[in-house]
N, C-alpha and C positions, 0 to 999 in steps of 0.2 A: 490713679496718678502714678507716674513712673518714679521709682525710688532711686536716689543717687547716693553713692558712698563717697563722702567728702574725704579728700586726702588730708592726712595729718601733717600739717606744716612743720611741726616740731621734729617729727621723725624724718621728714624729707631734708630738713636743715642738717640733721646729724649725718645722714647719708651723703649729702652734698659735701659737708666739711671733710669727710673721710677721703674724698677724691680730689680736694682742692690742690694739694701740693703736686700730685702727678699731672693734674690738668694744666697747671701753669708751666711745668717743665715740658710737657708734650707740645703745648702751643708754641713755646719758644723754639723748640727743635724743628717743628714743622715750618716755622718761618725761616729758619736757617737753611733748610733743605730747598725751599722755594727760591730764596735769595741766591743760592749757589747755582740753581738751574737757570735763572734768567740773567745772570751776570754778563753774558756775552751779547745781549740784545743791544741794538744801536742806541736806544733811549731806555734807561733803566726805569721800570715802574716803581711806584711807592707801595710798600707792603705794610698794611696795618693788621694787627691781630689782637684778639682778646677772648678770654673765656667769659661766659656770662656770669655775672654775680648771682648770688642766690635769689635776690628779689626778682631779677629779670627772668631767671630760670623758672621759678615757681609761677610767676605771672604767665609765662609762655605755656607752661603745662596746663594751667587752668583754662586758658583761652582755647587750647586744643580740645580739652574735655568738653567745653561749651560749644565747640564748632559742630555745625551740621554737615561737615564734609567728611564722609567716611574715609577718604583717602588719607587725610591728615591724621585721623585717629589710628588708622592702620599702621602708620609709620612709628607709632610709639610702642615700645616694649618696656616691660618692667624687669630689671635685673638687679638682684640683691636689694630690693626695696626702693630702687631709684629709677625714675623714668629716663629712658635713653632718647632724649630729643636730638634732632639732627644738627642743630646749630649751637650746641653747648660750647663748642670751639668754633669761633668764626674768624675767618681770614679774608681780608679785602685787598685785592690787587688793583691799584689805580694806574692806568696807562695814559701816557700823554696823547696817543693817537688811536684812532679807530682800528687801524690795521693790526695793532698790537694785541687787541682783545682776543682775536682768533689765534694769534701766534702764541700767546701765553696759555690759552686753552689747550693747544696742541702740546706744549711743554708739560703741562700738568698730566696729560694722558700718558706721557712717557715715564713719569716718575711715581705715579700713584695708581692704585686700582680704583677706577671710577665706578661709583655706585649709581649716580644719576646726574644728568645734565638738563638744566631747565633755562630757557631763554625768557627771562621776565620781560613782559611788555611786548613780546613778539606779535601777539594777537590784537593789540590795541588798534582802534581805528584812528584816522587823522583827527577826529573830534575829541579824542580822549587825551588826558594829560599825564598818564603814567610814563615813566622813563625806562628805557631798556637797560638790562645788564644780564650777565650770564652767571648762573648759580650752579656750582658743581659740588656734589657730595663725593668726597674721597674717603676710602677706607683708611683708617689710621694704621700705619705699618705695625706689624706685630713686634718688630724689634724695639719700637718705642715703648709699647706697653710692657714688654719684658724688662726693659731698662728702667722705666720710671714707675711701673705699677698701673693698675686700672685707673683711667682718668675720668670714668663716669660716662663715657660715650664710645661708640664704635666707629663713628664717622665724624669728619669735620666738614663744615660748609665753607667753600671758597667762592667769593663773589669777584667777578672781573668787570671793571667799568673803566670808562675814560674819566678824565678829570672833571669834565662837565657833567657826565652822568652821575658821578659821585656827588658833585655839588647839588644837583637837583634832588638826589636821594636824601641828602641831609635836610634840605629845606622841606621836602615832601614829608619826611618823618615828623617834623615839627608841626606842619600844617594839618596832617590827616591822622596821625597815630597818637599824638599827645594832646591834641585839642578836643574839647568836648563837642564842638560843632564844626562841621566842614562846610565849605562853600557849596551852596546848592542852587543859587540863582544863575541864570544863563549868562548875564554879562561877566560875572566873576569866573565862571567856567571858561568862557571864551578868552579871558585874560590869561588864565593858567595854561590853556591850550596854546596860546600865542607864545608864552614863555618857553614852553616845551619845544615848540616848533623852532624857535630861534636858537635854542641850545643844540637841537639836533642839526640845524643848518650850520651852526658854528663848528660842530665836530666834523661835518663833511668838508667844510672849507679849510679847516686846519689840516685835514688829511690831504686835500688837493695841493695845498701849499707845500706840505712835507714831500709829497711825491714829486712835485716840480723841483724842489730843492735837490732831491736825490738825483733827478735827471740832469740838472745843471752841474752838480758836483761831479757826476760821472764824466760829463763832457770836459769839465775843467781838468780832471785827472788825465784824460787822454791828451789834451792840449799840452799840459806841462811835460808829459812824457816825450812827445815829439820835439818840443823845444829843447829840452836838455839832451836829447839824443844828438841833435845837430851840434850843440855846444861840445859834447864829448868828442864827436868826430872831428871837430875843427880844432880843438885845443889839446886833447890828450894824445892825438896822433903826433903832435910835435914833440912829445916826450917819449912815447913808448913805441910808436909805429911810424917812424919818420919816412920809411920807404913806401908806405901805403898811401894811395891817393885819398883825398878827403871825399867822403860820401856826401853827395848833394841831395837835399830834399826839395824836390821840384813841385810846384803847384800844378794841379790838374787844370788844363786849359779847357775851354769850351763854354757853353751856355750855362746859366745858373740851373742847378738841379733842384733848387728849393723855391717853391712858390711863396711869395710874400705879398700880402695885401697892402694897399696904400695906407690904410688906417691901422696897420699893425701896431701893437703896443710895444713899449720899450722892452718888456720881458720877452715877447715873441721875437723881436729883432736880436736880442742877446742870445737866445737859444739857437736861432738860425745862424748867427755868427759862429757860435761854438761848433755847430754841426759842420758848417763849411770848413772851419779851421781844422777840425779833426779829420776831415776827408782830404786834407792838403789843398783845398780850394781857397788859397790864400787871398786872391784878388776879391773873391766873393765875400770872404770873411771881413776884409778891410772895408768893403762897401757897406756891410751891415754895421760894423763898428762906427763908421763915419756917419751913417744915418742916425744912430743913437746920439752922437755928439751934436748933430744938427738940431736935435730936439731940445738942446740946452738943459740937460738934467742937472740935478744938484751936484755940488762940488765933488763929493765923495764918489758919486757914480762916474763923473767925467774922469776922475783920476784912475778909476778902475778900468774904464774903457780904453783910455790912452795906453795903459799898461798892456792890455790884451792886444791892441792894435800894433803896439811896438813888437810884440812877440810874433805876430803875423808878418810884419814887415821884415823882421829878422829871418823868418823861415823862408821867405822868397829872396833872401840875400840883398834886400834894400836896407843896408846897414845905416846909412845916414838918416833915413826916415825913422828907423827903429830908435836910434839915439834921440832924435827929436821927440818922438812919442814918450819915451821913458823920462825925458827931461820935463815935458809938459806934465806928466803924472806927478813928478816930484814937486813941481811948482804948486800944483793943486793940493798935494798931500806931502809935506816935507818929512813926515814920519814913515813914508813908504820905503822901508828898507829893501823890499824886493825890487822896486823900481830902480833904486841905486845899484843893487846887485846886478840886475839884468843889464843896465847900461854899462857896468863894468865888464860884463861878459862880452858884450858886443865889441867893446874897445880891445879886449884881449884877443878876440878873433881877428880884429884888424891889426893886431900886434902893436897897439898903442899902449904899451905896458905901464908907463908912468901914470897916464890918465886912468887906466884900469885900476891901478893901486889906489888912486884917489877915491874912485867910486866905491871900491871894496871897503876902504877906510870909513867912508860915509855910512855905508850900510851897516858895518860892524859897530860903529858908534851909536847907531839907533838900536840895534839888536845884537849884542855881542855873542849870543848863543847860536851861531850859525856855522855848523861844521863845514857845509858846502862852500860858504863864502871864505872861510879861513883857508880851505883847500885851494880855491881858485886864486886867492891873493898869494898863497905860497908859490903857485905856478908862475904868477906874474913876476915875483921876486926872483925866481929861478932864471927866467929869461933876461932879467936885468943883471944877473950875475951875483946876486946877494944870496948865496947858498945857505949861510947860517940862518938868515931870517926866513928863507923858504922852509927850512927844516923846522924852525920854531912854529910856523903856522901849520905845517903838516901835522906835527905832534899835538898841537892844540885841537886840530880838527879830529884827530883820532881819539883824543880824550873825550870828546863829545859823541863820537860815533866810532867805537873801536872796530866795528865790523865792515867799515868802508874798504872794499878791496882796492879801489883806485888810490885812496890815500895810503894804504899799506904798500902798494907798488911804488908810489911816489917816494915814500919814506926810504924804501930799500935803495932806490936810485940815488937819492941825496946822500945817504950814508956811504955808498960806494964812491960818489964824487968827492966827499969830504974825507974819504979813507978812514971811516970810523969802524 
């Protein structure tokens, strides 16, 4: 019979206690290093960390000794009478979306020395109900052990998961690691596999929605840029470049360059509208916006689409149609300060300055923290001959956005006019 040397729990407890203070401090600093490294990600992950308590540490060591897997036992070394297990310090990084799992992994490779990377669950078949996550062993930086002392381990284990992967892992831990019996009948296994499949599918769908949102936001950004470029050409030239002709943004004529199915979804139509809009194909964009309105979407969607169609009408110099669209957007959503602002901009382009001031007042009444709206209202007051009010608005705009070069230039103009 093979003889075993039983570990002395009391001695191990003493060794563990000697490292506790350093362990806690190193764990805290590792977390701070990771938080600093991921702070610029679009969606911040949640970072959880903990050193194992002694009970969990000793149980883990015993389970490894009992393991029939040589690879596990080979990872354990004894230093100063204490086993150096790999997850004595554990850190979990929980990401909102699948795409961030690999991104965070790449960040960790830049800031730590990587000892091992393991993709848990990567070899599961579709019939199995384990869940995936990435486990990375990183070497604890020497500067931390020099600063805080020996923390009882040489590496830390970092797990990277999505929110849903983390949820499954928590439940799985209760079902399989803490329970005396685990499900072994086929119906129960199929139920667990179905849950796993649904969670995996949900992660994929969330990622698809995220990617679609990013695509839409990119198109929104391009559309806003072209809209305000025309506004600047039409209004600022009256102040600063009176001798230069207004630059016109013309739509591209010709046949539709985007194929659209008759049964296209509202999201498809909106994306097509934005693509056309950003290519200066304003007639096509208006066609798509109008098709969405014909589908009679909910009020908030109609308000949004009217606002975008108004911008397209403005871009092709159909100013009355633009005003009507912005007005419809305001009827549907009276809190839409942007629709009020946009309508005021169109009226300013038409040199209807009193009406423009009314719309800017409406917009600022809804949201007073708009440096651009204050700046444009100041321009309107300038054209109405109210230079003190124009300067007051300009300075209020600069208080909100001190780096606005247009507002700085306008302020200089006003001060010269007022001989200040």
